[in-house]
ZAMARGU-4260 file (C-alpha; in steps of 0.2 Angstrom, whole numbers, plus 5000, padded with zeros to 4 digits):
<rodrens>
0) 5207/4791/4939 | 5209/4806/4927 | 5192/4814/4934 | 5198/4811/4952 | 5215/4820/4948
5) 5206/4835/4940 | 5194/4836/4955 | 5209/4836/4967 | 5217/4850/4956 | 5201/4860/4956
10) 5200/4858/4975 | 5218/4864/4977 | 5215/4879/4965 | 5199/4884/4974 | 5208/4883/4991
15) 5223/4893/4985 | 5211/4906/4979 | 5202/4907/4995 | 5218/4908/5005 | 5225/4922/4994
20) 5208/4932/4996 | 5208/4929/5015 | 5226/4935/5016 | 5221/4950/5006 | 5206/4955/5016
25) 5217/4953/5032 | 5230/4965/5026 | 5216/4978/5022 | 5212/4981/5041 | 5216/4998/5047
30) 5229/4992/5059 | 5241/4989/5044 | 5241/5008/5040 | 5243/5013/5022 | 5257/5015/5009
35) 5262/5032/5005 | 5252/5041/4991 | 5249/5057/4982 | 5261/5072/4987 | 5269/5062/5000
40) 5274/5048/4988 | 5281/5062/4976 | 5291/5068/4990 | 5298/5051/4994 | 5302/5048/4975
45) 5313/5064/4976 | 5323/5057/4992 | 5342/5054/4989 | 5339/5039/5000 | 5326/5032/4988
50) 5330/5021/4973 | 5321/5006/4963 | 5305/5009/4972 | 5311/5009/4990 | 5322/5017/5002
55) 5339/5010/5004 | 5352/5009/5018 | 5369/5019/5016 | 5378/5002/5015 | 5373/4987/5005
60) 5362/4977/5018 | 5356/4960/5015 | 5341/4953/5024 | 5351/4938/5029 | 5369/4934/5032
65) 5380/4926/5018 | 5375/4907/5016 | 5359/4909/5027 | 5343/4904/5019 | 5325/4908/5025
70) 5323/4889/5027 | 5337/4889/5039 | 5329/4904/5050 | 5312/4896/5049 | 5320/4879/5056
75) 5329/4887/5069 | 5313/4896/5076 | 5303/4880/5075 | 5315/4867/5081 | 5329/4876/5091
80) 5323/4874/5109 | 5340/4877/5117 | 5337/4895/5122 | 5327/4904/5136 | 5318/4915/5125
85) 5305/4921/5139 | 5308/4923/5158 | 5299/4909/5168 | 5294/4921/5181 | 5286/4938/5181
90) 5298/4952/5178 | 5300/4965/5192 | 5293/4982/5188 | 5288/4999/5196 | 5273/5008/5194
95) 5277/5026/5195 | 5265/5041/5195 | 5269/5049/5178 | 5254/5060/5180 | 5260/5071/5195
100) 5279/5072/5190 | 5288/5087/5196 | 5290/5098/5180 | 5307/5104/5185 | 5314/5086/5185
105) 5322/5078/5170 | 5317/5060/5171 | 5317/5044/5160 | 5305/5029/5163 | 5307/5013/5152
110) 5294/5002/5148 | 5303/4986/5141 | 5309/4983/5123 | 5310/5001/5115 | 5297/5011/5124
115) 5301/5025/5135 | 5295/5041/5142 | 5305/5057/5145 | 5303/5073/5153 | 5316/5085/5150
120) 5317/5104/5152 | 5298/5105/5155 | 5294/5095/5139 | 5286/5077/5139 | 5291/5064/5126
125) 5286/5046/5122 | 5297/5035/5111 | 5290/5019/5101 | 5276/5016/5113 | 5269/4998/5113
130) 5255/4995/5127 | 5244/4982/5117 | 5253/4967/5124 | 5260/4960/5108 | 5272/4965/5094
135) 5262/4959/5078 | 5245/4959/5070 | 5243/4941/5076 | 5244/4944/5095 | 5247/4926/5101
140) 5263/4924/5091 | 5272/4938/5100 | 5265/4941/5117 | 5274/4953/5129 | 5283/4945/5144
145) 5272/4944/5161 | 5276/4959/5171 | 5281/4970/5157 | 5263/4978/5154 | 5261/4988/5170
150) 5257/5005/5161 | 5243/5009/5150 | 5240/5025/5139 | 5229/5032/5154 | 5245/5033/5165
155) 5253/5046/5154 | 5251/5065/5154 | 5249/5075/5138 | 5264/5071/5126 | 5273/5086/5118
160) 5282/5075/5107 | 5279/5057/5101 | 5294/5050/5092 | 5292/5034/5081 | 5308/5027/5073
165) 5300/5016/5060 | 5284/5006/5056 | 5288/4990/5062 | 5274/4982/5074 | 5286/4982/5090
170) 5289/5001/5087 | 5273/5007/5080 | 5258/5000/5089 | 5241/5003/5082 | 5231/5002/5097
175) 5242/5012/5107 | 5244/5026/5095 | 5225/5027/5093 | 5223/5029/5112 | 5236/5041/5113
180) 5228/5053/5099 | 5220/5065/5111 | 5236/5067/5121 | 5249/5069/5107 | 5253/5087/5102
185) 5266/5082/5089 | 5273/5067/5080 | 5290/5066/5074 | 5294/5051/5062 | 5303/5046/5047
190) 5297/5050/5029 | 5282/5040/5024 | 5276/5034/5041 | 5265/5048/5042 | 5253/5040/5030
195) 5249/5027/5043 | 5245/5042/5056 | 5234/5050/5043 | 5223/5035/5040 | 5222/5033/5059
200) 5215/5050/5060 | 5229/5060/5066 | 5229/5079/5061 | 5242/5082/5046 | 5247/5098/5055
205) 5254/5088/5070 | 5265/5076/5060 | 5283/5081/5056 | 5290/5067/5045 | 5308/5069/5039
210) 5321/5061/5028 | 5339/5057/5035 | 5349/5072/5038 | 5334/5084/5040 | 5330/5096/5055
215) 5315/5099/5065 | 5315/5115/5075 | 5302/5113/5089 | 5305/5129/5098 | 5310/5134/5116
220) 5327/5127/5113 | 5322/5110/5107 | 5329/5104/5090 | 5328/5087/5082 | 5340/5081/5069
225) 5334/5065/5059 | 5348/5053/5057 | 5351/5036/5048 | 5349/5019/5055 | 5354/5002/5046
230) 5337/4993/5046 | 5321/4991/5035 | 5303/4995/5037 | 5286/4988/5032 | 5269/4982/5041
235) 5264/4970/5028 | 5273/4961/5013 | 5279/4977/5005 | 5295/4983/5013 | 5304/5000/5014
240) 5290/5011/5008 | 5294/5023/5023 | 5310/5028/5031 | 5318/5020/5047 | 5327/5034/5057
245) 5336/5038/5073 | 5336/5055/5082 | 5348/5068/5089 | 5338/5077/5102 | 5344/5093/5108
250) 5336/5101/5123 | 5340/5118/5131 | 5352/5107/5143 | 5355/5090/5136 | 5359/5081/5120
255) 5352/5063/5119 | 5353/5050/5104 | 5337/5040/5101 | 5343/5025/5091 | 5328/5015/5084
260) 5333/4999/5077 | 5350/4997/5067 | 5363/4986/5062 | 5381/4992/5066 | 5389/5003/5053
265) 5399/5018/5050 | 5384/5030/5052 | 5386/5030/5071 | 5403/5037/5070 | 5398/5050/5058
270) 5384/5055/5069 | 5396/5056/5084 | 5408/5067/5075 | 5395/5079/5069 | 5383/5080/5084
275) 5393/5072/5099 | 5397/5071/5113 | 5379/5065/5119 | 5374/5065/5137 | 5365/5048/5134
280) 5363/5036/5119 | 5348/5024/5120 | 5353/5010/5108 | 5345/4993/5103 | 5352/4978/5112
285) 5342/4962/5108 | 5332/4952/5095 | 5349/4950/5086 | 5356/4934/5078 | 5370/4930/5066
290) 5357/4926/5054 | 5351/4944/5052 | 5368/4952/5059 | 5366/4967/5046 | 5350/4973/5053
295) 5352/4971/5072 | 5367/4974/5082 | 5376/4961/5093 | 5377/4967/5111 | 5397/4970/5109
300) 5392/4982/5094 | 5379/4991/5104 | 5394/4996/5116 | 5405/5001/5102 | 5391/5011/5094
305) 5390/5021/5110 | 5408/5024/5110 | 5407/5030/5091 | 5394/5042/5096 | 5404/5048/5109
310) 5390/5045/5122 | 5394/5048/5141 | 5382/5035/5146 | 5372/5021/5137 | 5355/5014/5139
315) 5352/4997/5131 | 5334/4995/5125 | 5325/4983/5114 | 5325/4969/5126 | 5315/4962/5141
320) 5297/4963/5133 | 5296/4952/5117 | 5305/4936/5111 | 5308/4941/5093 | 5326/4934/5092
325) 5334/4918/5096 | 5344/4921/5112 | 5341/4919/5130 | 5330/4933/5136 | 5343/4941/5147
330) 5357/4938/5136 | 5358/4955/5129 | 5359/4964/5145 | 5373/4952/5151 | 5384/4953/5136
335) 5382/4972/5134 | 5386/4975/5153 | 5402/4965/5150 | 5407/4974/5134 | 5403/4992/5142
340) 5414/4988/5157 | 5428/4984/5146 | 5426/5002/5138 | 5423/5010/5154 | 5406/5015/5148
345) 5392/5019/5161 | 5376/5010/5159 | 5358/5014/5164 | 5349/4998/5168 | 5333/5002/5177
350) 5318/4990/5180 | 5303/4993/5170 | 5293/5008/5176 | 5307/5014/5187 | 5310/5033/5187
355) 5328/5037/5182 | 5334/5055/5186 | 5344/5061/5171 | 5354/5074/5182 | 5361/5060/5194
360) 5374/5047/5192 | 5368/5030/5199 | 5373/5012/5198 | 5359/5001/5195 | 5357/4984/5202
365) 5357/4970/5190 | 5339/4965/5194 | 5338/4953/5180 | 5350/4941/5190 | 5335/4938/5201
370) 5323/4933/5187 | 5322/4914/5182
</rodrens>
């Protein structure tokens, strides 16, 4: 009996070692990027927002809400089947010709979740593009909704400015970024994220990576201020080695807030007081849950954040492409629409791929109501 037990223990040990080795090898893939090192790491360590070996939020930000355990989160994901996490039918979309846009028009095109294209005052911009069909390194776990992938990198013109808010898989997509390399003239991102781009072959001279409260003067009347969010970062087990950011984009004729991911906090009002009012705020609205309420806003908080920012219009993003939270797929837009009406806040709610003229006021139909 003793020999059998010893053999079992030896087998378990070998299996554990093999599993650890397999995970280690898996994490060495290029798609995981690279942790900051060298001069970049030295710069990070001098940041006022970096303490105890990682970047910190302005407010204390627990991973989970009080009284919530990872066991509860995992159990909810596995066993709670009460939500319509994905649409049953194909999402409606529009395939617009982005290669032949009138350069004098100011437009925005949304691709679902937090990916969108803008052409403003003659410059082209792409924000957090994800066109690989998934939001994780294991694709079958996070597939995009049918109908949400009608665009590919080939559909885009040259991109003057590529904005990346943080390095999570649903915002920084390895396959997409590789394919975009020849089209991107400049990358604007948070401090530390540039290490990923360097590993993936981007020219360092094209990368602008900044800490909170730093400015990038792009020329031709374009200025970007890098501002805080309340979130976290990381593409593997290590977290918060790179900064998560939002952006204040000032063009010759417009001021737009690019929100990235964030829980609700006082930083929205501070940004609004310093840089507002904004012609448009693009804010996350989706993949929320009470269990992680500090790192993702509830839809009502999204509407309030737009008010705090002094935004004239709100476009809710971070929904309609991936099921990363536990709510009905269309619940974010339903709840934020209701909250925005109470606050008399105009919403931009285009279909995926629809060209939005930023110089016009348009009331968009509730297209999601026709989707099962």
